[in-house]
C-alpha positions in Angstrom: 4.3 84.7 -65.6 1.2 86.6 -64.3 0.1 88.0 -67.4 2.4 85.8 -70.1 -0.1 83.7 -72.7 0.4 80.2 -71.8 2.8 78.3 -74.5 0.2 75.3 -75.9 1.9 71.7 -76.9 1.9 68.3 -78.4 3.9 65.6 -77.9 4.1 63.2 -80.3 5.8 59.5 -80.0 4.2 57.6 -76.4 7.2 55.5 -75.6 10.0 54.8 -72.7 11.8 57.6 -72.9 8.7 60.3 -73.0 7.3 60.5 -69.6 10.7 62.0 -68.7 9.6 65.0 -71.7 6.0 64.4 -70.1 6.3 64.8 -67.0 8.7 68.3 -67.1 6.2 69.7 -69.3 3.8 69.4 -66.6 6.0 70.7 -64.1 6.5 74.1 -65.7 4.7 76.6 -66.0 3.9 78.6 -68.3 2.9 75.6 -70.6 0.6 73.1 -71.6 0.7 70.1 -73.6 -2.6 70.1 -75.3 -2.8 67.3 -77.9 -0.4 63.5 -78.0 -0.5 61.2 -80.7 1.1 58.2 -80.9 0.3 55.3 -83.6 -0.1 52.7 -81.0 -3.5 53.5 -79.3 -2.6 51.0 -76.2 0.7 53.9 -75.5 -2.0 56.5 -76.3 -4.3 56.1 -74.0 -1.8 55.1 -71.1 -0.6 58.4 -71.5 -3.7 59.7 -71.6 -4.2 58.1 -68.3 -0.9 58.6 -66.3 -1.0 62.8 -67.8 -4.7 63.2 -68.1 -4.6 64.6 -71.6 -8.2 64.7 -73.4 -7.4 65.5 -77.3 -5.2 62.5 -78.3 -4.8 61.5 -82.3 -3.3 58.3 -83.8 -1.9 61.0 -86.9 0.1 63.3 -86.9 -1.9 65.1 -90.3 -5.1 65.0 -88.2 -3.9 66.5 -85.4 -2.1 69.2 -86.7 -5.4 70.1 -89.1 -7.5 69.5 -85.9 -5.3 72.4 -83.3 -3.2 74.9 -86.3 -4.9 77.3 -89.4 -7.9 79.9 -89.2 -10.5 78.8 -86.0 -8.7 76.3 -84.2 -7.6 75.7 -81.0 -3.9 76.7 -82.1 -0.7 74.7 -81.1 3.3 77.0 -80.8 5.2 74.1 -81.0 5.7 70.2 -81.2 8.4 67.8 -79.2 8.6 64.4 -81.7 9.8 62.5 -79.5 9.9 59.5 -81.8 12.8 57.2 -83.2 15.1 58.2 -85.9 13.2 57.4 -88.9 10.1 59.5 -88.5 12.0 62.8 -88.2 11.9 63.0 -91.9 7.4 62.6 -92.8 6.7 64.8 -88.8 9.7 68.0 -89.4 8.3 69.0 -92.5 4.4 68.8 -91.2 4.9 70.4 -88.2 7.4 73.2 -90.0 4.7 73.2 -92.8 2.2 74.7 -90.0 4.2 76.6 -88.7 4.4 75.8 -85.1 8.0 75.6 -83.3 10.1 72.7 -83.2 12.0 69.9 -80.5 13.1 67.0 -81.9 14.6 64.0 -80.4 18.6 63.0 -80.8 19.5 61.5 -82.6 18.4 63.9 -85.4 16.8 62.6 -89.0 19.4 60.1 -89.5 21.7 61.4 -92.1 23.3 64.3 -92.6 22.0 65.2 -96.1 17.9 64.6 -94.5 19.4 67.1 -91.2 20.3 69.3 -93.8 16.7 69.0 -96.0 15.0 69.9 -92.1 16.9 72.6 -90.6 16.8 74.3 -94.5 13.1 73.3 -94.1 12.5 75.1 -91.0 14.3 78.4 -91.6 11.9 78.8 -94.6 8.8 78.4 -93.1 10.2 80.7 -90.7 9.8 78.1 -87.2 12.2 76.9 -84.4 14.2 74.1 -84.5 15.8 72.9 -81.6 17.5 69.6 -80.8 16.5 67.9 -77.4 20.6 67.0 -75.9 20.3 67.0 -72.7 23.0 65.6 -71.4 24.6 69.4 -70.9 22.3 70.3 -69.3 22.9 67.3 -66.7 23.5 69.6 -62.7 27.0 68.1 -62.6 28.0 69.1 -66.5 26.4 72.2 -66.2 28.9 73.2 -63.2 32.0 71.9 -65.5 31.2 73.5 -69.0 30.4 77.0 -66.7 33.5 76.3 -64.7 36.0 75.9 -68.5 33.8 77.9 -69.9 34.9 80.9 -66.6 38.6 80.3 -67.5 39.4 79.2 -63.4 41.9 76.6 -65.4 43.0 78.7 -68.0 43.0 77.7 -71.2 42.4 74.1 -71.9 45.1 71.9 -73.0 43.8 68.4 -72.8 40.4 66.2 -71.9 38.7 63.1 -71.3 35.3 62.9 -71.3 34.0 58.9 -70.1 30.8 56.7 -70.0 31.3 53.8 -69.4 28.7 51.0 -67.4 27.3 47.9 -67.7 23.4 49.1 -67.2 21.0 46.6 -69.4 19.4 49.9 -71.2 17.9 46.7 -73.8 15.2 46.3 -71.1 13.5 48.9 -71.3 14.9 49.5 -74.7 15.2 46.1 -76.8 15.3 48.1 -79.9 18.9 49.0 -79.2 19.7 45.1 -79.5 19.0 44.9 -82.7 20.2 48.6 -84.4 23.6 47.8 -86.9 25.0 51.3 -84.7 24.4 51.3 -81.3 26.0 53.0 -79.0 27.9 55.7 -80.8 24.3 57.0 -82.1 22.3 56.5 -79.2 24.9 56.9 -76.3 28.1 58.5 -78.1 26.2 61.2 -79.6 25.4 62.6 -76.2 29.8 62.6 -74.4 30.6 63.9 -78.5 27.7 67.5 -78.0 29.2 67.3 -73.6 33.6 68.1 -75.7 32.0 70.3 -78.1 30.0 72.3 -75.0 33.3 72.4 -73.5 35.9 72.4 -76.9 34.3 73.8 -79.5 34.2 72.3 -83.1 36.5 69.6 -84.1 39.0 69.8 -87.1 40.0 66.0 -86.9 38.7 63.1 -84.8 39.7 59.0 -85.1 37.8 56.1 -83.9 37.6 52.4 -82.7 34.7 50.4 -81.5 34.0 46.8 -80.2 30.8 44.4 -79.9 32.0 42.6 -76.5 28.2 41.5 -76.6 27.3 38.7 -78.3 23.6 39.3 -78.1 23.5 42.7 -80.1 24.3 43.9 -83.0 25.5 46.7 -82.9 28.9 47.9 -81.2 28.5 48.7 -77.8 32.6 50.1 -77.4 33.5 52.8 -78.8 36.8 54.8 -78.0 37.8 58.1 -80.2 40.1 60.5 -80.0 39.4 64.2 -81.3 42.0 67.1 -82.4 39.9 70.5 -81.4 40.0 74.1 -83.3 41.7 75.3 -80.6 43.8 72.7 -80.0 42.0 70.8 -77.7 43.2 67.3 -77.5 40.1 65.0 -76.3 39.3 62.1 -75.6 35.8 60.0 -75.6 34.6 56.9 -74.7 31.4 54.8 -74.1 31.0 51.0 -72.7 28.0 50.0 -71.9 30.4 46.2 -71.5 32.2 47.7 -68.6 31.0 45.6 -64.9 31.8 47.8 -62.0 30.3 46.8 -58.4 30.0 50.4 -57.9 28.6 51.1 -61.9 28.7 54.6 -62.2 25.4 55.0 -64.1 24.4 57.6 -66.1 26.9 59.1 -64.9 30.0 60.9 -67.3 32.5 61.4 -65.8 35.4 64.3 -66.9 38.8 65.2 -67.2 39.8 68.2 -68.0 43.8 69.5 -67.7 43.9 73.7 -68.6 47.3 75.8 -68.5 46.3 77.3 -65.2 44.4 74.4 -63.4 42.8 71.4 -63.8 38.9 70.4 -63.2 37.9 66.4 -62.5 34.6 66.0 -62.5 34.1 62.5 -60.3 31.9 59.6 -59.3 29.2 60.5 -57.2 29.0 64.1 -58.5 32.2 66.1 -56.8 33.9 68.3 -59.3 36.8 69.0 -58.5 38.9 72.4 -59.4 43.2 72.2 -59.0 45.1 75.7 -58.7 48.0 76.6 -60.9 49.5 77.2 -57.1 48.1 73.4 -55.9 44.6 74.7 -54.4 41.9 72.3 -55.0 38.3 73.2 -54.4 35.7 70.3 -54.0 31.8 71.5 -54.8 29.3 68.7 -54.4 26.7 69.4 -58.0 24.5 66.1 -57.6 21.6 66.3 -58.9 18.4 68.3 -57.4 16.0 65.8 -59.0 12.1 66.8 -59.7 10.3 65.1 -56.9 8.7 62.4 -60.0 12.1 61.6 -60.6 14.3 57.9 -59.2 16.9 56.8 -59.6 18.8 56.2 -61.0 17.4 58.0 -63.6 18.3 61.2 -61.9 20.9 63.6 -63.5 18.7 62.8 -66.9 15.7 63.1 -65.5 16.8 66.3 -63.9 18.3 67.5 -67.2 15.5 67.2 -68.9 13.2 69.3 -67.1 16.5 71.7 -67.8 16.7 71.8 -70.9 12.9 72.3 -71.5 13.2 75.5 -68.8 15.6 76.6 -71.3 14.1 76.5 -74.4 11.0 77.8 -72.9 12.6 81.0 -71.4 14.8 81.2 -75.0 11.5 81.3 -76.4 10.0 84.4 -74.7 13.0 86.2 -75.4 13.1 85.3 -78.7 16.6 83.1 -78.9 18.1 80.1 -79.6 19.0 77.1 -77.8 22.4 75.8 -77.8 21.5 73.1 -79.0 19.5 74.4 -82.5 19.1 72.4 -85.5 22.3 74.1 -87.3 24.3 73.4 -84.1 23.4 69.8 -83.5 24.1 69.2 -87.6 27.8 69.2 -85.7 27.2 66.9 -83.5 26.1 64.7 -86.2 28.5 65.0 -88.2 31.3 63.6 -85.4 28.9 60.6 -85.1 28.9 59.7 -88.8 33.3 60.6 -88.8 33.2 57.9 -86.0 32.0 55.5 -87.7 34.0 56.2 -90.8 37.5 55.9 -89.2 36.3 53.0 -87.1 35.7 51.4 -90.7 38.6 53.3 -92.6 41.6 52.8 -88.8 42.5 56.5 -89.5 41.5 59.8 -88.7 39.2 61.8 -90.8 37.7 65.7 -91.0 34.0 65.8 -90.0 31.4 67.9 -91.6 30.3 71.1 -90.7 26.8 73.2 -91.4 26.4 75.8 -94.1 24.0 76.8 -96.0 
């Protein structure tokens, strides 16, 4: 990378998950986070001390004014790691200042708002990427690549399962208060894996339940997807499953094809079953960065992998897989899932179009 200009970024939002993004940015070569922004001075001070970033701001407009425009220090991109409610203001603000955007999921808060923000970014000539990292977990990525390579032929059935009793509310207490919980917060990741594996969804059905009486939203969801290419996929999510050997935060995958099957097992073993009865077993456990800690290894590794791919994509002028228009179709599955659960019938999800 000798001779390449350092890509300069700013992080907006200094919450629980943003620490992973900051650690990943500081590990990557050719990129530098030059400023932090958060409305809470205490969180801002914590991040400043933790990561050694000199420039801090409590107001995003002030930050952009200081860092962009003629004669200023320059800013190439912004990593928006805030909750969804802030996206409607922050994404257009960044777009108007001509910087590329990475935005945390779930994006925008509604399909109408997502469409508006995607269009605004395009009109301002800036890229919009959604920080959807589950498909970048090493075990999941290996499964995607084996399937795309045709090792089991044409798939006709899939199941992506994420079932755990891990206390996610301890570090993120707001999750207990939201009216929409597991589909919007976790299911969105698992649905994105389904799209990465099998493509777009023609129709879906969904049933939900609330097992934990101390939360407002649903903590169990089971979906059945019919994909354009004829694959039937089951997506099931739970934060109410009590297991002695809890797989958190692993996604387990089963895929049947006309020339074999794939099984991504607990503890990161990928089985490739051939049509003749043989089985190739691969160790696909995470290769986490030094700053990673159990049990977050798969997710923290995938944050680094996503950001590395984003940086590489920017250098080569290509879009990342989870660009705004692509992520619109994942968001549409979330919205369709809630509609299907309310109506107890299958629905047709929306799709991106200008």
